[in-house]
TORTI-66837 format. One record per residue (C-alpha): residue in three letters; x, y, z. Coordinates in Angstrom, 1 decimal, padded with zeros to 4 digits. Example, Ala and Ser with C-alpha at 12.3 -4.5 7.8 and 13.67 -1.06 7.14 Angstrom:
2
<kevo><r>ala</r><X>012.3</X><Y>-004.5</Y><Z>007.8</Z></kevo>
<kevo><r>ser</r><X>013.7</X><Y>-001.1</Y><Z>007.1</Z></kevo>
END
This chain:
176
<kevo><r>met</r><X>097.4</X><Y>025.8</Y><Z>031.1</Z></kevo>
<kevo><r>ser</r><X>095.0</X><Y>023.3</Y><Z>029.5</Z></kevo>
<kevo><r>ser</r><X>098.0</X><Y>021.3</Y><Z>028.2</Z></kevo>
<kevo><r>met</r><X>099.4</X><Y>021.1</Y><Z>031.7</Z></kevo>
<kevo><r>thr</r><X>096.0</X><Y>020.0</Y><Z>033.1</Z></kevo>
<kevo><r>ser</r><X>095.5</X><Y>017.4</Y><Z>030.4</Z></kevo>
<kevo><r>ser</r><X>099.0</X><Y>016.1</Y><Z>031.0</Z></kevo>
<kevo><r>asn</r><X>098.4</X><Y>015.9</Y><Z>034.8</Z></kevo>
<kevo><r>thr</r><X>095.1</X><Y>014.0</Y><Z>034.1</Z></kevo>
<kevo><r>thr</r><X>096.8</X><Y>011.6</Y><Z>031.8</Z></kevo>
<kevo><r>met</r><X>099.7</X><Y>011.1</Y><Z>034.2</Z></kevo>
<kevo><r>gly</r><X>097.1</X><Y>010.4</Y><Z>037.0</Z></kevo>
<kevo><r>leu</r><X>095.4</X><Y>007.9</Y><Z>034.8</Z></kevo>
<kevo><r>asp</r><X>098.7</X><Y>006.2</Y><Z>034.1</Z></kevo>
<kevo><r>ile</r><X>099.5</X><Y>006.0</Y><Z>037.8</Z></kevo>
<kevo><r>ala</r><X>096.1</X><Y>004.7</Y><Z>038.6</Z></kevo>
<kevo><r>gly</r><X>096.3</X><Y>002.1</Y><Z>035.8</Z></kevo>
<kevo><r>thr</r><X>099.6</X><Y>000.8</Y><Z>037.0</Z></kevo>
<kevo><r>ala</r><X>098.4</X><Y>000.7</Y><Z>040.6</Z></kevo>
<kevo><r>met</r><X>095.2</X><Y>-001.2</Y><Z>039.7</Z></kevo>
<kevo><r>lys</r><X>097.2</X><Y>-003.7</Y><Z>037.6</Z></kevo>
<kevo><r>thr</r><X>099.6</X><Y>-004.2</Y><Z>040.5</Z></kevo>
<kevo><r>val</r><X>096.7</X><Y>-004.7</Y><Z>043.0</Z></kevo>
<kevo><r>gly</r><X>095.0</X><Y>-007.1</Y><Z>040.6</Z></kevo>
<kevo><r>gln</r><X>098.1</X><Y>-009.3</Y><Z>040.4</Z></kevo>
<kevo><r>leu</r><X>098.4</X><Y>-009.4</Y><Z>044.2</Z></kevo>
<kevo><r>ala</r><X>094.7</X><Y>-010.2</Y><Z>044.5</Z></kevo>
<kevo><r>gln</r><X>095.0</X><Y>-013.1</Y><Z>042.0</Z></kevo>
<kevo><r>gly</r><X>097.8</X><Y>-014.6</Y><Z>044.1</Z></kevo>
<kevo><r>asp</r><X>095.8</X><Y>-014.2</Y><Z>047.3</Z></kevo>
<kevo><r>ala</r><X>092.7</X><Y>-015.8</Y><Z>045.6</Z></kevo>
<kevo><r>thr</r><X>094.8</X><Y>-018.7</Y><Z>044.4</Z></kevo>
<kevo><r>val</r><X>095.9</X><Y>-019.4</Y><Z>048.0</Z></kevo>
<kevo><r>ala</r><X>092.4</X><Y>-018.9</Y><Z>049.4</Z></kevo>
<kevo><r>ala</r><X>091.0</X><Y>-021.5</Y><Z>046.9</Z></kevo>
<kevo><r>ala</r><X>093.8</X><Y>-023.9</Y><Z>047.9</Z></kevo>
<kevo><r>arg</r><X>092.9</X><Y>-023.4</Y><Z>051.6</Z></kevo>
<kevo><r>arg</r><X>089.2</X><Y>-024.2</Y><Z>050.8</Z></kevo>
<kevo><r>asp</r><X>090.3</X><Y>-027.3</Y><Z>048.9</Z></kevo>
<kevo><r>gln</r><X>092.6</X><Y>-028.4</Y><Z>051.7</Z></kevo>
<kevo><r>ala</r><X>089.8</X><Y>-028.0</Y><Z>054.2</Z></kevo>
<kevo><r>tyr</r><X>087.5</X><Y>-030.1</Y><Z>052.0</Z></kevo>
<kevo><r>ala</r><X>090.2</X><Y>-032.7</Y><Z>051.6</Z></kevo>
<kevo><r>ala</r><X>090.7</X><Y>-032.9</Y><Z>055.4</Z></kevo>
<kevo><r>tyr</r><X>086.9</X><Y>-033.5</Y><Z>055.7</Z></kevo>
<kevo><r>gln</r><X>087.0</X><Y>-036.2</Y><Z>053.1</Z></kevo>
<kevo><r>ala</r><X>090.0</X><Y>-037.8</Y><Z>054.7</Z></kevo>
<kevo><r>ala</r><X>088.2</X><Y>-037.8</Y><Z>058.1</Z></kevo>
<kevo><r>gln</r><X>085.2</X><Y>-039.4</Y><Z>056.5</Z></kevo>
<kevo><r>leu</r><X>087.3</X><Y>-042.1</Y><Z>054.9</Z></kevo>
<kevo><r>arg</r><X>089.0</X><Y>-042.9</Y><Z>058.2</Z></kevo>
<kevo><r>gln</r><X>085.6</X><Y>-043.1</Y><Z>059.9</Z></kevo>
<kevo><r>asn</r><X>084.4</X><Y>-045.4</Y><Z>057.1</Z></kevo>
<kevo><r>ala</r><X>087.5</X><Y>-047.5</Y><Z>057.6</Z></kevo>
<kevo><r>glu</r><X>086.7</X><Y>-048.1</Y><Z>061.2</Z></kevo>
<kevo><r>gln</r><X>083.1</X><Y>-048.9</Y><Z>060.4</Z></kevo>
<kevo><r>gln</r><X>084.3</X><Y>-051.3</Y><Z>057.8</Z></kevo>
<kevo><r>ile</r><X>086.3</X><Y>-053.2</Y><Z>060.4</Z></kevo>
<kevo><r>ala</r><X>083.4</X><Y>-053.2</Y><Z>062.8</Z></kevo>
<kevo><r>ala</r><X>081.1</X><Y>-054.6</Y><Z>060.0</Z></kevo>
<kevo><r>ser</r><X>083.6</X><Y>-057.3</Y><Z>059.2</Z></kevo>
<kevo><r>gln</r><X>083.8</X><Y>-058.3</Y><Z>062.9</Z></kevo>
<kevo><r>arg</r><X>080.0</X><Y>-058.5</Y><Z>063.0</Z></kevo>
<kevo><r>asn</r><X>080.0</X><Y>-060.7</Y><Z>059.9</Z></kevo>
<kevo><r>ala</r><X>082.6</X><Y>-062.9</Y><Z>061.5</Z></kevo>
<kevo><r>glu</r><X>080.6</X><Y>-063.2</Y><Z>064.7</Z></kevo>
<kevo><r>ala</r><X>077.5</X><Y>-064.2</Y><Z>062.6</Z></kevo>
<kevo><r>asp</r><X>079.6</X><Y>-066.7</Y><Z>060.7</Z></kevo>
<kevo><r>lys</r><X>080.8</X><Y>-068.1</Y><Z>064.0</Z></kevo>
<kevo><r>met</r><X>077.2</X><Y>-068.5</Y><Z>065.2</Z></kevo>
<kevo><r>arg</r><X>076.3</X><Y>-070.3</Y><Z>061.9</Z></kevo>
<kevo><r>leu</r><X>079.4</X><Y>-072.5</Y><Z>062.3</Z></kevo>
<kevo><r>asp</r><X>078.4</X><Y>-073.5</Y><Z>065.8</Z></kevo>
<kevo><r>tyr</r><X>074.9</X><Y>-074.2</Y><Z>064.6</Z></kevo>
<kevo><r>ala</r><X>076.1</X><Y>-076.3</Y><Z>061.7</Z></kevo>
<kevo><r>leu</r><X>078.5</X><Y>-078.3</Y><Z>064.0</Z></kevo>
<kevo><r>ser</r><X>075.7</X><Y>-078.9</Y><Z>066.5</Z></kevo>
<kevo><r>ser</r><X>073.3</X><Y>-079.8</Y><Z>063.8</Z></kevo>
<kevo><r>ala</r><X>075.8</X><Y>-082.3</Y><Z>062.3</Z></kevo>
<kevo><r>val</r><X>076.4</X><Y>-083.9</Y><Z>065.7</Z></kevo>
<kevo><r>ala</r><X>072.6</X><Y>-084.1</Y><Z>066.4</Z></kevo>
<kevo><r>his</r><X>072.0</X><Y>-085.7</Y><Z>063.0</Z></kevo>
<kevo><r>ala</r><X>074.8</X><Y>-088.2</Y><Z>063.6</Z></kevo>
<kevo><r>ala</r><X>073.3</X><Y>-089.1</Y><Z>067.0</Z></kevo>
<kevo><r>ala</r><X>069.8</X><Y>-089.4</Y><Z>065.6</Z></kevo>
<kevo><r>gly</r><X>071.2</X><Y>-091.9</Y><Z>063.1</Z></kevo>
<kevo><r>gly</r><X>072.8</X><Y>-093.9</Y><Z>065.8</Z></kevo>
<kevo><r>gly</r><X>076.3</X><Y>-092.6</Y><Z>065.4</Z></kevo>
<kevo><r>thr</r><X>078.6</X><Y>-090.7</Y><Z>067.7</Z></kevo>
<kevo><r>ser</r><X>080.7</X><Y>-087.7</Y><Z>067.3</Z></kevo>
<kevo><r>thr</r><X>083.8</X><Y>-090.0</Y><Z>067.3</Z></kevo>
<kevo><r>asp</r><X>082.8</X><Y>-092.0</Y><Z>064.3</Z></kevo>
<kevo><r>pro</r><X>085.3</X><Y>-091.6</Y><Z>061.5</Z></kevo>
<kevo><r>gly</r><X>082.7</X><Y>-090.3</Y><Z>059.0</Z></kevo>
<kevo><r>val</r><X>081.2</X><Y>-087.9</Y><Z>061.5</Z></kevo>
<kevo><r>val</r><X>084.7</X><Y>-086.6</Y><Z>062.5</Z></kevo>
<kevo><r>ser</r><X>085.5</X><Y>-086.1</Y><Z>058.8</Z></kevo>
<kevo><r>ile</r><X>082.2</X><Y>-084.1</Y><Z>058.2</Z></kevo>
<kevo><r>leu</r><X>082.7</X><Y>-082.1</Y><Z>061.4</Z></kevo>
<kevo><r>ser</r><X>086.3</X><Y>-081.2</Y><Z>060.5</Z></kevo>
<kevo><r>arg</r><X>085.3</X><Y>-080.1</Y><Z>056.9</Z></kevo>
<kevo><r>val</r><X>082.4</X><Y>-077.9</Y><Z>058.3</Z></kevo>
<kevo><r>glu</r><X>084.7</X><Y>-076.4</Y><Z>060.9</Z></kevo>
<kevo><r>ala</r><X>087.5</X><Y>-075.7</Y><Z>058.4</Z></kevo>
<kevo><r>gln</r><X>085.0</X><Y>-074.0</Y><Z>056.0</Z></kevo>
<kevo><r>gly</r><X>083.6</X><Y>-072.0</Y><Z>058.9</Z></kevo>
<kevo><r>ala</r><X>087.0</X><Y>-070.9</Y><Z>060.1</Z></kevo>
<kevo><r>tyr</r><X>088.0</X><Y>-069.9</Y><Z>056.6</Z></kevo>
<kevo><r>gln</r><X>084.8</X><Y>-067.8</Y><Z>056.2</Z></kevo>
<kevo><r>ile</r><X>085.5</X><Y>-066.1</Y><Z>059.5</Z></kevo>
<kevo><r>ala</r><X>089.1</X><Y>-065.3</Y><Z>058.6</Z></kevo>
<kevo><r>ser</r><X>088.0</X><Y>-064.1</Y><Z>055.2</Z></kevo>
<kevo><r>asp</r><X>085.4</X><Y>-061.7</Y><Z>056.7</Z></kevo>
<kevo><r>leu</r><X>088.1</X><Y>-060.2</Y><Z>059.0</Z></kevo>
<kevo><r>tyr</r><X>090.7</X><Y>-060.0</Y><Z>056.3</Z></kevo>
<kevo><r>ser</r><X>088.3</X><Y>-058.3</Y><Z>053.8</Z></kevo>
<kevo><r>gly</r><X>087.3</X><Y>-055.7</Y><Z>056.4</Z></kevo>
<kevo><r>lys</r><X>090.9</X><Y>-055.0</Y><Z>057.3</Z></kevo>
<kevo><r>glu</r><X>091.9</X><Y>-054.7</Y><Z>053.6</Z></kevo>
<kevo><r>ala</r><X>088.9</X><Y>-052.4</Y><Z>052.8</Z></kevo>
<kevo><r>ala</r><X>089.9</X><Y>-050.2</Y><Z>055.8</Z></kevo>
<kevo><r>arg</r><X>093.5</X><Y>-050.1</Y><Z>054.7</Z></kevo>
<kevo><r>gly</r><X>092.5</X><Y>-049.0</Y><Z>051.3</Z></kevo>
<kevo><r>met</r><X>090.3</X><Y>-046.2</Y><Z>052.8</Z></kevo>
<kevo><r>arg</r><X>093.1</X><Y>-045.0</Y><Z>055.1</Z></kevo>
<kevo><r>ser</r><X>095.5</X><Y>-045.0</Y><Z>052.1</Z></kevo>
<kevo><r>gln</r><X>092.9</X><Y>-043.0</Y><Z>050.1</Z></kevo>
<kevo><r>ala</r><X>092.6</X><Y>-040.5</Y><Z>053.0</Z></kevo>
<kevo><r>thr</r><X>096.3</X><Y>-040.0</Y><Z>053.2</Z></kevo>
<kevo><r>ala</r><X>096.5</X><Y>-039.5</Y><Z>049.4</Z></kevo>
<kevo><r>thr</r><X>093.7</X><Y>-037.0</Y><Z>049.6</Z></kevo>
<kevo><r>glu</r><X>095.5</X><Y>-035.0</Y><Z>052.2</Z></kevo>
<kevo><r>tyr</r><X>098.8</X><Y>-035.2</Y><Z>050.4</Z></kevo>
<kevo><r>gly</r><X>097.2</X><Y>-034.0</Y><Z>047.1</Z></kevo>
<kevo><r>ala</r><X>095.7</X><Y>-031.0</Y><Z>048.9</Z></kevo>
<kevo><r>ser</r><X>099.1</X><Y>-030.2</Y><Z>050.5</Z></kevo>
<kevo><r>leu</r><X>100.7</X><Y>-030.3</Y><Z>047.0</Z></kevo>
<kevo><r>asn</r><X>098.0</X><Y>-028.0</Y><Z>045.7</Z></kevo>
<kevo><r>met</r><X>098.6</X><Y>-025.6</Y><Z>048.6</Z></kevo>
<kevo><r>ser</r><X>102.3</X><Y>-025.6</Y><Z>047.9</Z></kevo>
<kevo><r>asp</r><X>101.6</X><Y>-024.8</Y><Z>044.2</Z></kevo>
<kevo><r>ala</r><X>099.2</X><Y>-022.0</Y><Z>045.2</Z></kevo>
<kevo><r>gln</r><X>101.8</X><Y>-020.4</Y><Z>047.4</Z></kevo>
<kevo><r>ser</r><X>104.3</X><Y>-020.6</Y><Z>044.6</Z></kevo>
<kevo><r>ala</r><X>101.8</X><Y>-019.0</Y><Z>042.3</Z></kevo>
<kevo><r>arg</r><X>101.1</X><Y>-016.2</Y><Z>044.8</Z></kevo>
<kevo><r>ser</r><X>104.9</X><Y>-015.6</Y><Z>045.1</Z></kevo>
<kevo><r>ala</r><X>105.1</X><Y>-015.4</Y><Z>041.3</Z></kevo>
<kevo><r>lys</r><X>102.2</X><Y>-012.9</Y><Z>041.3</Z></kevo>
<kevo><r>gln</r><X>103.9</X><Y>-010.8</Y><Z>043.9</Z></kevo>
<kevo><r>phe</r><X>107.1</X><Y>-010.6</Y><Z>041.8</Z></kevo>
<kevo><r>gly</r><X>104.9</X><Y>-009.9</Y><Z>038.8</Z></kevo>
<kevo><r>ala</r><X>103.2</X><Y>-007.1</Y><Z>040.7</Z></kevo>
<kevo><r>ala</r><X>106.5</X><Y>-005.6</Y><Z>041.8</Z></kevo>
<kevo><r>thr</r><X>107.7</X><Y>-005.8</Y><Z>038.2</Z></kevo>
<kevo><r>thr</r><X>104.5</X><Y>-004.1</Y><Z>036.9</Z></kevo>
<kevo><r>leu</r><X>104.9</X><Y>-001.3</Y><Z>039.5</Z></kevo>
<kevo><r>leu</r><X>108.5</X><Y>-000.7</Y><Z>038.6</Z></kevo>
<kevo><r>lys</r><X>107.9</X><Y>-000.8</Y><Z>034.8</Z></kevo>
<kevo><r>gly</r><X>104.9</X><Y>001.5</Y><Z>035.3</Z></kevo>
<kevo><r>ala</r><X>106.9</X><Y>003.9</Y><Z>037.4</Z></kevo>
<kevo><r>ala</r><X>109.7</X><Y>003.9</Y><Z>034.8</Z></kevo>
<kevo><r>gly</r><X>107.3</X><Y>004.4</Y><Z>032.0</Z></kevo>
<kevo><r>ile</r><X>105.5</X><Y>007.3</Y><Z>033.7</Z></kevo>
<kevo><r>tyr</r><X>108.9</X><Y>008.9</Y><Z>034.6</Z></kevo>
<kevo><r>asp</r><X>110.1</X><Y>008.6</Y><Z>031.0</Z></kevo>
<kevo><r>lys</r><X>106.8</X><Y>010.0</Y><Z>029.7</Z></kevo>
<kevo><r>tyr</r><X>106.3</X><Y>012.8</Y><Z>032.1</Z></kevo>
<kevo><r>ala</r><X>109.7</X><Y>013.8</Y><Z>033.4</Z></kevo>
<kevo><r>lys</r><X>110.0</X><Y>016.6</Y><Z>030.8</Z></kevo>
<kevo><r>val</r><X>106.5</X><Y>018.0</Y><Z>031.6</Z></kevo>
<kevo><r>gly</r><X>107.0</X><Y>019.0</Y><Z>035.2</Z></kevo>
<kevo><r>pro</r><X>108.2</X><Y>022.3</Y><Z>036.6</Z></kevo>
<kevo><r>gly</r><X>111.5</X><Y>023.5</Y><Z>035.1</Z></kevo>
<kevo><r>ala</r><X>111.0</X><Y>021.4</Y><Z>032.0</Z></kevo>
<kevo><r>ala</r><X>112.3</X><Y>023.0</Y><Z>028.8</Z></kevo>
END
């Protein structure tokens, strides 16, 4: 009788070990997907921040352009005032040349401010898209890994059942 009890205990432990290994594989797959979900949520947060920063970058460049426009207007007004104080007019060839150079430099600076802001924003938006895309790839990989773990768990369960059957089929009632 003690041999039968020992055999039943051993068989119970074999069944429990197979079940635990199977459950462990399933849990690993689920944990992989859960980690990818957390990463994806963080990536979405980062992408939103990048997009917000892009809009702020554009606004900052517009403020810089407005400040440059004010400096340009002041420089032009100052140049005309200096010309008038010196007895010249704004239509004198030398004054016209100076005014056109100052205006061209100011216009260039304004355009440069706006372009820089738009380019910085474009880069941030591209980075946001790449961050989200990378997270979606990681999620896809995690789901594939979970599927592989599920197949592995099924294989473990079947192999365990077959091994238990082979080991204990001759021990049960009616065994010779």
